[in-house]
C-alpha positions in Angstrom: 8.1 2.5 -17.1 10.0 5.8 -17.7 13.5 6.8 -16.3 13.5 8.0 -12.8 14.0 11.8 -12.5 14.0 14.3 -9.5 10.5 15.8 -10.5 8.8 12.4 -10.4 6.8 10.6 -7.7 8.6 7.3 -7.2 6.6 4.3 -6.2 8.9 1.5 -4.7 7.8 -2.1 -4.6 10.1 -3.4 -1.9 9.9 -7.1 -2.9 11.6 -8.7 -5.9 8.4 -10.0 -7.7 8.2 -8.4 -11.2 4.7 -9.5 -11.5 3.8 -7.5 -8.5 5.8 -4.6 -9.7 3.8 -4.7 -12.9 0.5 -4.9 -11.0 1.5 -1.8 -8.9 2.3 0.0 -12.1 -1.2 -1.0 -13.6 -2.8 0.1 -10.4 -1.5 3.7 -10.4 -2.0 4.0 -14.2 -5.4 5.8 -13.8 -3.8 8.4 -11.5 -1.3 9.3 -14.2 -3.7 11.3 -16.4 -4.8 13.4 -13.3 -1.4 13.9 -11.7 0.7 17.0 -12.4 3.7 14.9 -11.6 5.1 11.9 -13.5 4.6 8.6 -11.5 7.2 6.0 -11.8 7.2 2.5 -10.4 10.1 0.6 -9.6 11.0 -2.7 -8.0 14.0 -4.0 -5.9 16.4 -6.8 -6.8 17.9 -9.2 -4.2 15.0 -8.8 -1.7 12.3 -11.4 -0.8 9.7 -12.1 -3.3 7.0 -11.2 -0.7 7.1 -9.6 2.7 5.6 -12.5 4.6 7.4 -11.9 8.0 8.5 -9.0 10.1 12.0 -10.2 9.4 11.3 -9.6 5.7 10.0 -6.2 6.4 13.1 -5.5 8.4 15.5 -6.8 5.7 14.0 -4.6 2.8 14.1 -1.5 5.0 17.8 -0.6 4.1 17.4 -1.2 0.3 14.2 0.9 0.4 16.2 3.9 1.9 19.2 3.3 -0.4 16.9 3.5 -3.5 15.5 6.9 -2.3 18.9 8.2 -1.6 20.1 6.9 -5.2 17.0 8.4 -7.0 16.1 11.9 -5.9 12.3 12.4 -6.3 9.7 14.7 -5.6 8.0 12.2 -3.3 8.1 8.6 -2.5 5.5 5.7 -2.0 6.7 2.5 -0.4 4.3 -0.1 -1.8 4.0 -2.7 1.0 1.4 -2.6 3.5 4.0 -3.2 6.3 5.3 0.3 5.4 9.0 -1.0 5.7 11.7 1.7 5.9 9.1 4.6 5.9 9.8 5.9 9.4 13.5 5.8 8.9 13.3 7.4 5.5 11.4 10.3 7.0 14.4 11.0 9.3 16.8 11.5 6.4 14.7 12.3 3.2 13.5 15.9 2.7 10.7 14.9 0.2 7.5 13.5 1.5 7.4 9.7 2.2 4.3 7.6 2.2 3.6 4.1 3.2 0.6 2.3 1.7 -0.6 0.8 5.0 -0.8 4.0 7.0 -2.1 6.0 4.0 -4.9 3.5 3.4 -6.0 3.6 7.0 -5.9 7.4 7.1 -8.0 7.5 3.9 -10.5 4.8 5.2 -11.2 6.8 8.3 -12.2 9.8 6.4 -14.9 7.7 4.4 -16.2 5.5 7.2 -16.3 4.9 11.0 -14.7 1.4 11.2 -12.4 -0.3 8.8 -11.5 -3.9 8.4 -8.4 -5.3 6.5 -8.0 -8.2 4.1 -4.7 -9.7 5.1 -2.6 -12.1 3.0 -1.7 -14.3 6.0 -1.8 -14.8 9.8 1.5 -13.0 10.1 0.3 -10.1 8.2 -2.5 -9.8 10.6 -0.2 -9.4 13.5 1.8 -6.7 11.5 -1.4 -5.0 10.9 -2.5 -5.0 14.5 0.8 -3.4 15.4 0.4 -0.8 12.8 -3.1 0.1 14.2 -1.8 0.3 17.7 1.2 2.4 16.7 -1.2 4.8 14.9 -3.6 4.9 18.0 -6.6 4.0 16.1 -7.6 0.8 17.5 -11.1 2.0 18.3 -11.8 2.4 14.5 -10.4 -1.0 13.6 -12.9 -3.9 13.1 -10.0 -6.5 12.6 -8.1 -8.3 9.8 -9.2 -11.5 8.0 -6.4 -13.6 6.4 -6.7 -15.3 2.9 -3.6 -17.5 3.3 -1.7 -16.2 0.1 1.7 -15.0 -0.8 2.4 -11.7 -2.6 3.1 -13.5 -5.9 -0.5 -14.8 -5.8 -2.1 -11.4 -5.6 -2.3 -11.1 -9.4 -4.0 -14.3 -9.7 -7.9 -14.3 -10.2 -8.2 -17.7 -8.3 -7.6 -15.6 -5.2 -10.8 -13.5 -5.7 -13.2 -15.9 -3.9 -11.0 -16.1 -0.8 -10.9 -12.3 -0.8 -14.6 -11.9 -1.3 -15.1 -14.2 1.7 -12.8 -12.3 3.8 -14.4 -9.0 3.0 -17.8 -10.6 3.9 -16.5 -11.6 7.3 -15.2 -8.2 8.0 -18.4 -6.6 7.3 -20.0 -9.1 9.8 -17.3 -8.0 12.3 -18.4 -4.6 12.0 -16.4 -2.9 9.2 -18.0 -0.1 7.3 -15.1 0.1 4.8 -12.6 -2.6 3.6 -8.9 -2.0 2.9 -7.0 -4.5 0.7 -3.9 -5.2 2.9 -1.4 -5.7 0.0 -0.2 -4.0 -3.0 -0.8 -5.3 -6.6 -4.5 -6.2 -6.2 -6.3 -3.2 -7.6 -7.8 -5.4 -10.3 -10.0 -7.1 -7.6 -11.1 -3.9 -5.9 -14.5 -3.2 -7.8 -15.5 -6.8 -7.6 -14.9 -7.1 -4.0 -16.8 -3.8 -3.4 -19.8 -5.2 -5.4 -19.7 -8.4 -3.3 -19.5 -7.0 0.1 -21.5 -3.8 -0.5 -19.0 -1.7 1.4 -16.4 0.7 0.0 -13.1 -0.8 -0.8 -9.7 0.9 -0.6 -6.8 0.1 -2.7 -3.7 1.0 -0.6 -1.2 2.0 -3.3 -3.9 4.3 -5.1 -4.7 5.9 -1.7 -1.0 6.5 -0.9 -0.1 8.0 -4.3 -3.3 10.2 -4.2 -2.3 11.5 -0.9 1.3 12.0 -2.0 0.1 14.0 -5.1 -1.6 16.3 -2.4 1.5 16.6 -0.3 3.4 17.6 -3.4 0.9 20.2 -4.4 0.9 21.6 -1.0 4.7 21.9 -1.0 4.5 23.5 -4.3 2.4 26.4 -3.0 5.3 27.5 -0.9 7.8 27.8 -3.7 
């Protein structure tokens, strides 16, 4: 990972898991060749190893904002499906700020009618329902299915069977497209898509791709 510079897109993993940060970095690697802006991934220290509860998301919001203020960038992606700190950061950061939860849902709705989300846990399902209500898109939401895992487990291939089962159940619930409800799972995307026979959205890639577009549009006004 390169040094953080003001011309870069900065992707922030708000949990302290180095394995998840590495997985996020690997997930955005295919976008680097196409992006006119360098894409840098960084993690945080002294935060939970996973965002399991709303209180975890609340806890990491201040260090997410502090990281943005300390490292000026062309734009920012917060790589947690709960989008911690995104709304507050938009009030004080001039550069565009994307959360992967919101971005993945917006992207999914441009590709299909109803989306379903693979959630890590039952508490994640509750946060996803709140996000859908806040966005006002409940009519397009087929639901979430939990796989009972922690963020640190998302890099483990043993989780794939449970994710495939969750995707299959979401299709049965009426989902036309599936969203992976956590960062760091891009290596599962193609296999889940082949299993459920529906498009599968990896949220960090969706957010970074959208942010590249945001930055390109802003550059048109310079």
